[in-house]
Short mmCIF file of the C-alpha atoms (twelve columns), coordinates in Angstrom:
data_MODEL
# 
_entry.id   MODEL 
# 
loop_
_atom_site.group_PDB 
_atom_site.id 
_atom_site.type_symbol 
_atom_site.label_atom_id 
_atom_site.label_alt_id 
_atom_site.label_comp_id 
_atom_site.label_asym_id 
_atom_site.label_seq_id 
_atom_site.Cartn_x 
_atom_site.Cartn_y 
_atom_site.Cartn_z 
_atom_site.pdbx_PDB_model_num 
ATOM 1   C CA . MET A 1   0.000   0.000  0.000  1 
ATOM 2   C CA . THR A 2   1.404   3.343  -0.966 1 
ATOM 3   C CA . GLN A 3   1.963   6.166  1.474  1 
ATOM 4   C CA . SER A 4   -0.566  8.276  -0.454 1 
ATOM 5   C CA . ARG A 5   -3.225  5.595  -0.111 1 
ATOM 6   C CA . VAL A 6   -2.539  5.219  3.638  1 
ATOM 7   C CA . ARG A 7   -2.852  8.989  4.065  1 
ATOM 8   C CA . THR A 8   -6.190  8.981  2.200  1 
ATOM 9   C CA . LEU A 9   -7.527  6.120  4.326  1 
ATOM 10  C CA . PHE A 10  -6.396  7.877  7.506  1 
ATOM 11  C CA . THR A 11  -8.101  11.112 6.410  1 
ATOM 12  C CA . ASP A 12  -11.312 9.254  5.539  1 
ATOM 13  C CA . LEU A 13  -11.266 7.443  8.893  1 
ATOM 14  C CA . ARG A 14  -10.619 10.665 10.798 1 
ATOM 15  C CA . THR A 15  -13.489 12.405 8.970  1 
ATOM 16  C CA . TRP A 16  -15.840 9.502  9.696  1 
ATOM 17  C CA . LEU A 17  -14.887 9.387  13.398 1 
ATOM 18  C CA . PHE A 18  -15.320 13.151 13.724 1 
ATOM 19  C CA . ALA A 19  -18.799 12.964 12.163 1 
ATOM 20  C CA . LEU A 20  -19.705 10.066 14.436 1 
ATOM 21  C CA . ALA A 21  -18.565 11.988 17.509 1 
ATOM 22  C CA . LEU A 22  -20.610 15.064 16.535 1 
ATOM 23  C CA . ALA A 23  -23.817 13.213 15.610 1 
ATOM 24  C CA . PRO A 24  -25.303 13.272 19.151 1 
ATOM 25  C CA . LEU A 25  -24.569 16.992 19.441 1 
ATOM 26  C CA . ALA A 26  -26.291 17.678 16.129 1 
ATOM 27  C CA . ALA A 27  -29.376 15.756 17.226 1 
ATOM 28  C CA . VAL A 28  -29.610 17.770 20.445 1 
ATOM 29  C CA . ALA A 29  -28.994 21.107 18.731 1 
ATOM 30  C CA . CYS A 30  -31.673 20.408 16.145 1 
ATOM 31  C CA . GLY A 31  -34.211 19.352 18.734 1 
ATOM 32  C CA . GLY A 32  -33.861 15.650 18.092 1 
ATOM 33  C CA . VAL A 33  -36.819 13.729 16.768 1 
ATOM 34  C CA . GLU A 34  -40.102 15.460 17.484 1 
ATOM 35  C CA . ASP A 35  -42.774 13.415 19.195 1 
ATOM 36  C CA . SER A 36  -40.427 10.701 20.360 1 
ATOM 37  C CA . ASP A 37  -41.249 8.818  23.533 1 
ATOM 38  C CA . ASP A 38  -38.813 11.159 25.270 1 
ATOM 39  C CA . ALA A 39  -40.380 14.491 24.286 1 
ATOM 40  C CA . GLY A 40  -39.048 16.140 27.431 1 
ATOM 41  C CA . ASP A 41  -40.396 16.891 30.878 1 
ATOM 42  C CA . ALA A 42  -43.914 15.691 31.484 1 
ATOM 43  C CA . PRO A 43  -46.089 14.961 34.483 1 
ATOM 44  C CA . GLU A 44  -45.980 11.505 36.001 1 
ATOM 45  C CA . ILE A 45  -49.339 9.859  35.353 1 
ATOM 46  C CA . ASP A 46  -50.407 6.595  36.973 1 
ATOM 47  C CA . CYS A 47  -52.569 5.034  34.260 1 
ATOM 48  C CA . SER A 48  -53.810 2.342  36.654 1 
ATOM 49  C CA . VAL A 49  -55.653 4.990  38.679 1 
ATOM 50  C CA . GLY A 50  -58.514 7.064  37.312 1 
ATOM 51  C CA . THR A 51  -60.157 7.129  33.924 1 
ATOM 52  C CA . THR A 52  -58.395 7.920  30.669 1 
ATOM 53  C CA . PRO A 53  -60.519 10.102 28.399 1 
ATOM 54  C CA . LYS A 54  -60.966 9.229  24.746 1 
ATOM 55  C CA . PHE A 55  -59.992 11.670 22.014 1 
ATOM 56  C CA . SER A 56  -63.678 12.012 21.181 1 
ATOM 57  C CA . GLU A 57  -64.440 13.084 24.761 1 
ATOM 58  C CA . MET A 58  -61.925 15.933 24.838 1 
ATOM 59  C CA . SER A 59  -63.697 18.504 22.673 1 
ATOM 60  C CA . ALA A 60  -62.944 21.363 25.099 1 
ATOM 61  C CA . VAL A 61  -59.200 20.620 24.918 1 
ATOM 62  C CA . TRP A 62  -59.133 20.217 21.141 1 
ATOM 63  C CA . GLY A 63  -61.333 23.291 20.676 1 
ATOM 64  C CA . LYS A 64  -58.628 25.405 22.283 1 
ATOM 65  C CA . CYS A 65  -55.727 23.682 20.516 1 
ATOM 66  C CA . THR A 66  -57.331 23.976 17.084 1 
ATOM 67  C CA . THR A 67  -57.499 27.748 17.419 1 
ATOM 68  C CA . CYS A 68  -54.074 27.472 15.744 1 
ATOM 69  C CA . HIS A 69  -53.401 23.743 15.252 1 
ATOM 70  C CA . SER A 70  -56.013 22.859 12.637 1 
ATOM 71  C CA . SER A 71  -55.451 21.322 9.223  1 
ATOM 72  C CA . MET A 72  -58.034 23.787 7.927  1 
ATOM 73  C CA . LEU A 73  -55.845 26.803 8.804  1 
ATOM 74  C CA . THR A 74  -52.999 28.172 6.726  1 
ATOM 75  C CA . GLY A 75  -50.496 30.995 6.910  1 
ATOM 76  C CA . ALA A 76  -50.939 33.697 9.530  1 
ATOM 77  C CA . SER A 77  -54.210 32.176 10.763 1 
ATOM 78  C CA . ARG A 78  -52.111 29.368 12.318 1 
ATOM 79  C CA . VAL A 79  -50.446 31.968 14.589 1 
ATOM 80  C CA . ASN A 80  -47.010 30.370 14.017 1 
ATOM 81  C CA . ALA A 81  -48.199 26.794 14.664 1 
ATOM 82  C CA . PRO A 82  -45.957 24.533 12.563 1 
ATOM 83  C CA . PRO A 83  -47.702 23.176 9.471  1 
ATOM 84  C CA . GLY A 84  -48.852 19.613 10.020 1 
ATOM 85  C CA . VAL A 85  -48.900 19.850 13.814 1 
ATOM 86  C CA . ASP A 86  -52.662 19.617 14.146 1 
ATOM 87  C CA . PHE A 87  -55.197 18.347 16.652 1 
ATOM 88  C CA . ASP A 88  -58.410 18.309 14.624 1 
ATOM 89  C CA . THR A 89  -58.221 14.587 13.842 1 
ATOM 90  C CA . TYR A 90  -57.430 11.642 16.054 1 
ATOM 91  C CA . ALA A 91  -54.521 10.502 13.842 1 
ATOM 92  C CA . ALA A 92  -52.865 13.929 13.894 1 
ATOM 93  C CA . ALA A 93  -53.384 14.402 17.626 1 
ATOM 94  C CA . LYS A 94  -52.028 10.936 18.405 1 
ATOM 95  C CA . THR A 95  -48.905 11.649 16.327 1 
ATOM 96  C CA . HIS A 96  -48.138 14.768 18.375 1 
ATOM 97  C CA . ALA A 97  -49.455 13.618 21.775 1 
ATOM 98  C CA . ALA A 98  -46.130 13.447 23.633 1 
ATOM 99  C CA . THR A 99  -44.958 16.811 22.343 1 
ATOM 100 C CA . ALA A 100 -48.311 18.439 23.113 1 
ATOM 101 C CA . MET A 101 -48.179 17.119 26.672 1 
ATOM 102 C CA . HIS A 102 -44.625 18.387 27.114 1 
ATOM 103 C CA . GLU A 103 -45.405 21.826 25.675 1 
ATOM 104 C CA . VAL A 104 -48.457 22.267 27.918 1 
ATOM 105 C CA . TYR A 105 -46.598 20.968 30.967 1 
ATOM 106 C CA . GLU A 106 -43.709 23.360 30.350 1 
ATOM 107 C CA . GLY A 107 -46.122 26.288 29.910 1 
ATOM 108 C CA . ALA A 108 -45.145 26.880 26.280 1 
ATOM 109 C CA . MET A 109 -48.638 26.023 25.016 1 
ATOM 110 C CA . PRO A 110 -50.973 27.630 24.602 1 
ATOM 111 C CA . PRO A 111 -49.113 30.905 24.137 1 
ATOM 112 C CA . ALA A 112 -50.148 33.985 26.107 1 
ATOM 113 C CA . GLY A 113 -53.180 35.699 24.672 1 
ATOM 114 C CA . LEU A 114 -54.793 32.501 23.407 1 
ATOM 115 C CA . PRO A 115 -57.392 30.380 25.210 1 
ATOM 116 C CA . ALA A 116 -55.722 28.688 28.179 1 
ATOM 117 C CA . LEU A 117 -56.445 25.131 29.239 1 
ATOM 118 C CA . SER A 118 -58.067 24.702 32.634 1 
ATOM 119 C CA . GLU A 119 -56.384 22.404 35.157 1 
ATOM 120 C CA . ASP A 120 -58.985 19.731 34.343 1 
ATOM 121 C CA . GLU A 121 -58.270 20.081 30.607 1 
ATOM 122 C CA . GLU A 122 -54.534 19.845 31.218 1 
ATOM 123 C CA . GLU A 123 -55.097 16.694 33.282 1 
ATOM 124 C CA . GLN A 124 -57.203 15.213 30.458 1 
ATOM 125 C CA . LEU A 125 -54.436 15.893 27.956 1 
ATOM 126 C CA . TYR A 126 -51.720 14.458 30.223 1 
ATOM 127 C CA . ARG A 127 -53.729 11.320 30.971 1 
ATOM 128 C CA . TRP A 128 -54.762 10.818 27.333 1 
ATOM 129 C CA . ALA A 129 -51.204 11.254 26.031 1 
ATOM 130 C CA . SER A 130 -49.679 9.076  28.774 1 
ATOM 131 C CA . CYS A 131 -52.222 6.265  28.860 1 
ATOM 132 C CA . GLY A 132 -52.518 4.972  25.326 1 
ATOM 133 C CA . THR A 133 -54.172 7.842  23.415 1 
ATOM 134 C CA . PRO A 134 -57.580 6.117  23.142 1 
ATOM 135 C CA . GLU A 135 -59.764 7.160  20.218 1 
# 
């Protein structure tokens, strides 16, 4: 093997190792994967105690969320809600359940000036998102 080829292999290996070492930092800096099981801080819910509401029973919660997070809204009417992060259908709400719970728990949602969730509504959301997201 020539010295030039060894140098090229060493450079390629060093580049690969550097990228591998930085990958976890890039995931954290970019927010990681949205709606993963580890969406951040969330309340501890004991699903063996109490009743878990169904999506269809949470109209007060979804009515407030869909002020911005509705598939029927576009542009400025979404009030900066990311496109596709919606709560007007069961499938969409289930996809974003963990993130929604985290955002409400952290006080980031709903933003100031928009309809706030009552403590009971927050509890419904936490229990629904934590205990199987029943339809």
